[in-house]
N, C-alpha and C positions, 0 to 999 in steps of 0.2 A: 798459798805460795811463801815461801822461807826466804826473805834476801841476806843476804850475807855482806859484811861490809869486806870482805874478798875484793870482790868484783864490785864495780861501779849499779847501782842501781840502774841503770838507763839500758846498760850493756844487757844485764839480765832478764830486764821490759825487752830488749830486741829478741834474745835468745829464746824468751818461753813465747812472744807474740811476734815470730817473721816476717807475717804476711800485714803488721802492721806499721807504720810511718813514729815512732818515739821522740819526744823529743821533751825540753823544757826552758819557763821563762823564768824571771827573777823579776818579784815585785818587791820596791825598798819604800820605806816609807821613814821619816826625819825621825821620826818618835818612836821606830821599834825596830824591831832584827828584821834582815830581811829575810822574804819566804820565796820556797820554788815550788812553782805551780807547773806539774807532770802533764802535758800533751799526749796523746796520740789520736789516729786517723784512719782513716781504711774508707778504702769507694764510697766518700761521701759521709762516712760517718765521724765525727769528732767528739773525743771525751777527755775530761779534765780532770785532775786529784793532787793534791796534796801531799801523797804518799807515795812510795811506786806499789806498794801493797794495794790502795784503794785503787789505783788505773787497773794492776791487776784484776783487779773484782770485775772493774768500771767493761774493761773490753771483755773478759771470759759473760758478762750480762748481754752485750751486746751480737759476740756472737751467738747465744744462744735462741735471742732474738730472731735475729736474722741468719736463721741456720737452712 
């Protein structure tokens, strides 16, 4: 799945996976740049990733496993 800069990646994830709750958490470190971890949850399943593309892949995998 390709994510463009015209629309925010969280909004794109929400549109691509409407049954999932999508969110993000910022992790900061004094020694380096801040990082954002994306999260998704549905029916007791939680997945996490550092990029929108990877989170989308994780969601697709979980949907296949629990279909």
